[in-house]
N, C-alpha and C positions, 0 to 999 in steps of 0.2 A: 613957851609959847608957839616958841617954832616947831616943835617938834609937835605937838597937839596941830599944828594947821595940819604940817606933812603929813599925820596920820588920816587926816580928813581927805586929804587928799587923794588917798590911796584907797580907802574905802567907796568916794564917788567912782572913782574910776572902776572899780571891782562890780560895785551897781553897774553901772554901764553897762561894760562887756557880758553883762550876766543877763542882761534885759534884750540885749539887741542880739543874741545868739551871734555874733561876730567871729568868722573864723578869719586866718590869716589864708593869705593866696599859695595857694601848692605851685612847688617850682617847675620849672621845665626837665621832663626826662634828662633831657641832656645837660642838667645843673645839676643834676643828682649824683651825690657821692658815690662810686664805683668801689667795689672792696678791688683791694688791690693784691697782687698775686705774680706767682713767676709763670709767665707764661710759658704756651705750649706750642713749642715748634711741629708746625705741618711738613712732614716727608714734601720735600720735595723729588722729579726726577732728573736725575743727573743726566743728561747728553753725551755720549759718547760720540767723539769727531768720525765723521766715516764709518761710522760703524754699520753695518749691512745687517739686517733682517733676517735671520734664520727660517726659514720655511719647515715645518715638520710634513714630508710626503707620505701617505700612508697608502701603501703598497697593495694595490685591487688584486684579487686573484682574477688570471686572464683568462677567457674562456679558450677552448681550444675547437678550431674550426673544421666539422669533418667534410672531409675533403668525397664530392659524389664522383662514380666513376665515368669517366668523359668517354661515350658514342666513339668508336672508331668510324670514319665515315667510309658508306660502301664507295668505291669510285664506281663513277657513274661511266658509260661509254661515251664517248664527245663525238656525235657526228655532226661532220660538215653540212651545212644547208645545201638543201635539196639531191643528198643523200639519204641510201637505204639501208641499214644493218643488214648483213650478210649471214645466215645461219645455216650450218653443217649438221646436219642427221644422219646419224650411223645407224642402219638397221641391220638387226640381228638375220643372220638368214635362218629362214622353216624349211627341215629336214623333210625332204619327201622322199615319203617310201616308196619302194618298188610297186608293181601292181603287174596283177595275173588276170589272165582270162582263162577261163577251163576250154582246154578242148575237145574234151571228151566225157564220159558219163565216170565218176569216180569218186572215192571213199573220203572223206576229212575223217581222222581217229583222233582219240586220245592222246595218240604219244605218236614221235617220228618214224614210224616202221607199220609192216603189215602186221607186226605180232602186238599189236593195240586193238583194242574195240572202237568198233563203229562208232560216230559220233554224228555224222552230218551227209547228206549225199548231196553231191555236186551234180550239175549238167553242164552241155556243149553252152557256152556264150554267158556262163553265171560269172563275176569278175569280182576278185576280192586287193585288200592290201596286203603287203606281204611285210610285217611286224618282225620274226625273227627266224631265223634258220636252226637246223644240227651242225654241229662240226665239220661234215665235211659238205655242206648244204643242198643234200639231195631229196633233204625233206625241210618244208616250210610253214613256219607257225604264223596262220593265215586268219585276215577276218574277212569273211563273204561280205558281200553287200547286203545279204537276205538274212544274216546271222547275226544276233547279239552279243556272240562270244566267238571266241576265235577255236580252230584245231588245226591239225597237224595235216598236210598231203603232199606228196608227192611229185618233186618239180617237174616229175618225166609226164605229167598230165595238163601244165600248165604251158601258156604262152607270155613268157616275163618281159615289162619295160623296167630296165635299168636294172641295178648292180646288188643283186642279195647278198656279195659281201660286205655291201657297206650297213647290215643290220646284223645284231646282237646274236650269239650264239643261246638259244634258251632254254631253261630246265626248269619244267613247271610239275609239280607234282600231281600223281594222276585222283583223279575221282574215287573217295572212300566206300567204301560196303561194310558193312556189322553183319550183314546178315550170316557169314559162317565165320569158322575161323581161320585162322593163320595155319599155314603149314608147321606141324613139328617132324621134332627128330631129322633136324636136317643134319648133311654130312656132306663131306667133298674129298675124294682121293685122286692121289696124281701115280702116271705112270710114265716117267717120261715127261712129253709136251703134253697128256693128255691127261685130261681133268674129268673127273664123274662125281656129279653134284645128285643127291639121292634125297627124300623125302617121306614121313608117312602122308598116306594119302588123306584127302579130307573130303568128308561124302559131302555131297549137292543132291537136289533134284535133277532129273533130267531136263526140264527147263533153264533151268540158272545155270546147270554148269557150263564154264566157258576155260575149264582147263586151270592151267598155271605160267608165272609168267616169269621167266630170269631177265634182270637187268644186270650185265657184267661189264668189268672192263677190264681186260684181256691184252696181254702181248703177243703183236703180232709186228714180223719185220724191224724190231725195236721201238715199235711206238705203243702206247695202250691205245686201244681200238674199243668205244663203246659198242656193243652190240646187244641186243633187245631178242629173245627168242621164246615163243609160248609151245605148250605141248600138254597132251592130256594125260600124258603119264605122269610115274612119280619119281623118273629120273630124267637126266640129262648130259649130252657128252659135248667139252670143249676142247678147241685146241688152244693152248696156253703157251707160247714161248719164251725163250729165257731171253735176258739181253735190255729187260726196259729198267728205267732208270726208278718208276715206282713199283707198288705192290699190286699184282692182281685182285679183282672184289667183285663181289657179287650181292643181289639181293633177290630174294623168291616173293613172291606173292599168290594166293587166293584168288582167281579170278571168277567171276563172276556176271551174271550180265547187266549188272547194275554198275558195277565196278571194282574195287581192287580193294583186300585186304589190308592193315598195317604190313611193311616187308616185314622179313626177317633175314640177318644179316648170314651169308654164306661164308663158312672158315673154310677160306680159299686157304688151298696147303701152297 
């Protein structure tokens, strides 16, 4: 009988719970059971006393500086107030050529001697600058005021102002002509101190013919002396002594009124 009562009681409770949809309350999370296991240890930093942290330095490349050239200052002249700089000017002296005044009517020629062709006529009162001379100074290379070029005149026809030996010895080429041929078959023979130069004649018209010119350096009194000789023939004689340190020599030209042919060397004995 007691068992029947207990059975009924259980059934009533089951019916009641099924009808009321009642649920048991949930427990708080903190009260829920947690799984147990071996705790995982968290690494902790170990502090070393007095440990100095080491910094790793990265070496950066050092830029090489380019040194610009330093300008050296120019020393300036320091002036005292109220003073003026003093400048010294050195002048190069200008050479003064000797001057000449023609004293009489005379000829100016292409070379230093009467053997040379006429170049220009001069008259009393004409003036000229003396720019050169021959070795002895008895013929002067002048520039007349009324002429655009130079010619040679004898010093004996001039009144000279200045020292002619301050000017240089001049040797000028003669004006050349190609109208006629130079002399041919030029020979020279010696007998003692006498030297005879000969050649074949050159044909020229009577109007052009001015003969021949010999320019020679001959030995006289132990010195070589320049001489100029004009001739209408085809031979000339010279006194050429011994005793000079250099050998005598000569040149032969055909001469016509316009100028001179190329010179022919004389085979001086």
